[in-house]
C-alpha positions as CSV (number, residue, x, y, z in Angstrom):
1,X,-117.5,217.4,-29.7
2,X,-118.1,214.4,-27.8
3,X,-116.9,210.9,-30.0
4,X,-119.5,208.7,-31.5
5,X,-121.0,206.0,-29.4
6,X,-119.4,203.4,-32.1
7,X,-115.9,205.3,-32.1
8,X,-113.8,202.4,-30.8
9,X,-110.5,204.1,-31.5
10,X,-110.3,204.8,-27.8
11,X,-109.6,201.3,-26.8
12,X,-106.2,201.5,-28.4
13,X,-104.4,202.3,-25.1
14,X,-104.1,200.3,-21.8
15,X,-104.7,203.8,-20.0
16,X,-108.1,204.5,-21.9
17,X,-111.2,205.1,-19.7
18,X,-112.4,202.2,-17.6
19,X,-108.8,201.1,-16.7
20,X,-109.4,200.3,-13.4
21,X,-112.7,198.7,-13.8
22,X,-111.4,196.6,-16.6
23,X,-108.5,195.6,-14.4
24,X,-110.9,194.8,-11.7
25,X,-113.3,192.8,-13.9
26,X,-110.7,190.8,-15.5
27,X,-109.1,189.8,-12.0
28,X,-112.6,188.7,-10.9
29,X,-113.1,186.8,-14.1
30,X,-109.7,185.2,-13.6
31,X,-110.6,184.1,-10.1
32,X,-114.0,182.5,-11.5
33,X,-112.1,180.8,-14.3
34,X,-109.6,178.9,-12.1
35,X,-112.4,177.8,-9.7
36,X,-114.9,176.6,-12.4
37,X,-112.5,175.3,-15.1
38,X,-109.0,173.3,-15.4
39,X,-106.7,174.7,-18.3
40,X,-104.3,172.8,-20.4
41,X,-102.2,175.4,-22.0
42,X,-99.5,174.9,-24.4
43,X,-97.1,177.4,-26.6
44,X,-98.4,180.4,-24.9
45,X,-94.8,181.3,-24.1
46,X,-94.4,182.0,-27.8
47,X,-96.4,185.3,-27.8
48,X,-94.1,188.1,-28.9
49,X,-93.6,190.7,-25.9
50,X,-94.3,193.6,-27.9
51,X,-95.6,194.8,-31.4
52,X,-98.8,194.3,-33.1
53,X,-100.5,190.9,-32.8
54,X,-103.7,189.1,-33.9
55,X,-104.4,186.2,-31.7
56,X,-107.1,184.3,-33.3
57,X,-109.3,181.2,-32.5
58,X,-111.9,178.7,-33.3
59,X,-115.2,179.6,-31.5
60,X,-117.2,176.7,-30.6
61,X,-118.8,177.8,-27.1
62,X,-119.8,181.3,-25.6
63,X,-117.3,180.8,-23.0
64,X,-114.4,180.8,-25.3
65,X,-113.5,184.5,-25.4
66,X,-114.3,184.8,-21.7
67,X,-112.0,182.0,-20.8
68,X,-109.2,183.5,-23.1
69,X,-109.5,186.7,-21.4
70,X,-109.5,185.4,-18.0
71,X,-106.4,183.2,-18.7
72,X,-104.2,185.4,-20.7
73,X,-104.8,189.1,-20.0
74,X,-101.9,189.7,-17.5
75,X,-99.1,188.9,-20.1
76,X,-100.5,191.9,-22.7
77,X,-102.8,194.4,-23.1
78,X,-105.4,193.1,-25.5
79,X,-108.6,194.2,-27.3
80,X,-111.3,191.5,-28.2
81,X,-113.9,191.7,-30.9
82,X,-117.4,190.6,-30.1
83,X,-120.8,190.6,-32.0
84,X,-122.8,193.7,-31.8
85,X,-125.8,191.7,-30.3
86,X,-123.8,191.2,-27.1
87,X,-123.6,195.0,-26.6
88,X,-126.9,195.4,-24.9
89,X,-127.4,191.9,-23.1
90,X,-127.7,191.8,-19.3
91,X,-124.5,191.9,-17.2
92,X,-122.4,190.6,-20.2
93,X,-122.8,193.9,-22.1
94,X,-121.5,196.3,-19.4
95,X,-118.7,193.8,-18.7
96,X,-117.4,193.8,-22.2
97,X,-117.8,197.4,-22.5
98,X,-115.6,198.0,-19.3
99,X,-113.1,195.6,-20.8
100,X,-112.5,197.7,-24.1
101,X,-114.5,195.5,-26.4
102,X,-115.3,196.5,-30.2
103,X,-118.4,195.4,-31.1
104,X,-118.9,194.6,-34.8
105,X,-121.8,194.3,-37.0
106,X,-121.6,190.9,-38.9
107,X,-122.6,190.4,-42.4
108,X,-121.8,193.9,-43.3
109,X,-118.9,196.4,-43.8
110,X,-118.6,198.0,-40.3
111,X,-116.1,201.0,-40.5
112,X,-116.3,202.0,-36.7
113,X,-115.4,198.6,-35.7
114,X,-112.5,198.3,-38.6
115,X,-111.1,201.8,-37.5
116,X,-111.0,200.4,-34.0
117,X,-109.4,197.4,-34.7
118,X,-106.8,199.0,-36.9
119,X,-106.0,201.5,-34.2
120,X,-105.3,198.6,-31.7
121,X,-102.9,197.2,-33.9
122,X,-101.1,200.4,-35.4
123,X,-100.7,201.0,-31.5
124,X,-98.8,197.9,-31.1
125,X,-101.4,196.1,-29.0
126,X,-103.1,192.6,-29.0
127,X,-106.5,192.0,-30.9
128,X,-108.4,188.8,-29.9
129,X,-110.5,187.8,-32.9
130,X,-112.5,184.5,-34.1
131,X,-112.4,184.6,-37.8
132,X,-115.4,182.5,-38.4
133,X,-117.6,185.2,-37.1
134,X,-120.0,182.8,-35.2
135,X,-119.8,179.8,-33.2
136,X,-119.6,176.4,-35.3
137,X,-122.8,174.4,-35.0
138,X,-120.7,171.3,-35.3
139,X,-117.4,172.1,-33.3
140,X,-115.5,171.7,-36.6
141,X,-113.9,174.8,-38.4
142,X,-116.2,176.5,-40.7
143,X,-115.6,179.0,-43.6
144,X,-114.0,182.2,-42.1
145,X,-115.1,185.7,-42.9
146,X,-112.5,188.1,-44.8
147,X,-112.2,190.3,-42.1
148,X,-109.0,188.7,-40.9
149,X,-107.2,189.1,-44.3
150,X,-108.1,192.8,-44.5
151,X,-106.6,193.6,-41.0
152,X,-103.4,192.0,-41.8
153,X,-103.2,193.7,-45.4
154,X,-103.4,196.8,-43.7
155,X,-101.3,196.7,-40.7
156,X,-98.9,193.6,-41.2
157,X,-99.1,192.2,-37.7
158,X,-97.9,189.1,-36.2
159,X,-100.4,186.3,-36.3
160,X,-100.8,183.6,-33.6
161,X,-103.6,180.8,-33.6
162,X,-105.0,179.1,-30.7
163,X,-106.9,175.9,-31.1
164,X,-109.6,176.0,-28.2
165,X,-111.6,172.7,-27.2
166,X,-113.1,171.3,-24.1
167,X,-115.4,174.3,-23.4
168,X,-118.7,172.7,-24.4
169,X,-118.2,170.3,-21.4
170,X,-119.2,173.2,-19.2
171,X,-121.4,173.0,-17.2
172,X,-122.3,169.3,-17.6
173,X,-119.1,168.3,-16.3
174,X,-120.3,169.3,-12.8
175,X,-123.0,166.6,-12.8
176,X,-120.0,163.9,-12.8
177,X,-118.3,165.9,-10.0
178,X,-115.5,167.0,-12.1
179,X,-114.5,170.6,-13.5
180,X,-114.1,170.9,-17.3
181,X,-111.0,170.8,-18.7
182,X,-110.4,173.5,-21.5
183,X,-107.4,172.8,-23.8
184,X,-105.5,175.9,-25.4
185,X,-102.8,174.9,-28.3
186,X,-101.0,178.0,-29.4
187,X,-99.2,177.7,-32.7
188,X,-96.1,179.2,-33.6
189,X,-96.4,183.2,-34.4
190,X,-95.8,184.2,-37.9
191,X,-96.2,187.1,-40.4
192,X,-97.2,187.7,-44.0
193,X,-94.8,189.7,-46.2
194,X,-96.7,190.5,-49.3
195,X,-95.4,191.7,-52.6
196,X,-95.7,195.3,-53.5
197,X,-98.3,194.1,-56.5
198,X,-100.3,192.2,-54.0
199,X,-103.9,193.4,-54.2
200,X,-106.2,193.8,-51.0
201,X,-108.6,190.8,-52.5
202,X,-105.5,188.7,-53.3
203,X,-104.4,189.2,-49.7
204,X,-107.6,188.6,-48.2
205,X,-108.1,185.4,-49.9
206,X,-104.5,184.2,-49.1
207,X,-104.4,185.1,-45.4
208,X,-107.8,183.6,-44.7
209,X,-107.2,180.2,-46.3
210,X,-103.6,179.8,-45.0
211,X,-104.3,181.2,-41.4
212,X,-107.1,179.0,-40.9
213,X,-105.1,175.9,-42.0
214,X,-102.7,177.1,-39.4
215,X,-105.3,177.3,-37.0
216,X,-106.4,173.6,-37.7
217,X,-103.1,172.2,-37.0
218,X,-103.6,173.6,-33.4
219,X,-106.9,171.3,-33.3
220,X,-107.7,167.6,-32.9
221,X,-108.3,166.2,-36.3
222,X,-112.0,165.5,-35.9
223,X,-112.1,169.6,-35.3
224,X,-110.3,170.8,-38.3
225,X,-113.4,170.8,-40.7
226,X,-113.0,172.6,-44.1
227,X,-109.4,173.6,-43.3
228,X,-108.4,169.7,-42.7
229,X,-105.6,170.0,-45.2
230,X,-102.2,171.3,-43.7
231,X,-101.3,174.8,-45.3
232,X,-98.5,174.3,-47.9
233,X,-95.4,176.3,-47.7
234,X,-96.0,180.3,-48.8
235,X,-93.2,182.7,-50.2
236,X,-95.1,185.4,-48.3
237,X,-94.9,183.7,-44.7
238,X,-92.1,184.7,-42.3
239,X,-91.9,182.6,-39.2
240,X,-91.4,184.7,-35.9
């Protein structure tokens, strides 16, 4: 029996189908990214070299996940999560499919997408996710969805926030005869060690609020939005 079109568990391996197409696409994207953009990167060297990791970022521009993919794919095998509306868009949809993207239905439980994400983490790879679930209309952080908390509760991965800004200057900067500068500020990696009696709903609430406040600390003050207050020390958090 052939797998369901929405069975994303196949992406949980760097040797999955489309391996060479993925390498070609990301190589080409890397070249284009370095031509069109200037990157200011801090803290990426803290990314753990092995084991399950969720790299999560603030989403302010359609360019964000593509720029992250282009800049960092050679370091480790990662799988991005994207909204399902992109799956059938011209050019972008096929490129994302080849890249092993998990397409998620927003605003409703999406079991196939969840299974795919869990498979990636259980296999010890990197998941790239924007917890807000959509682009912020103001550039400042907005309330995050609960999906990040559920993934953490089920797999206990390392979390690593990355604040991204500068992408909205694309492509208007070219009118001023300069390349846009995109900033990436990676925060220190950490992990949650929940008590045995912690419920899923409790974990989701704790993770969402704490993780987003960690992300906010990677951003300029004006972009921290509803998570402007720094995260308080938490007994469940282990610094890596």
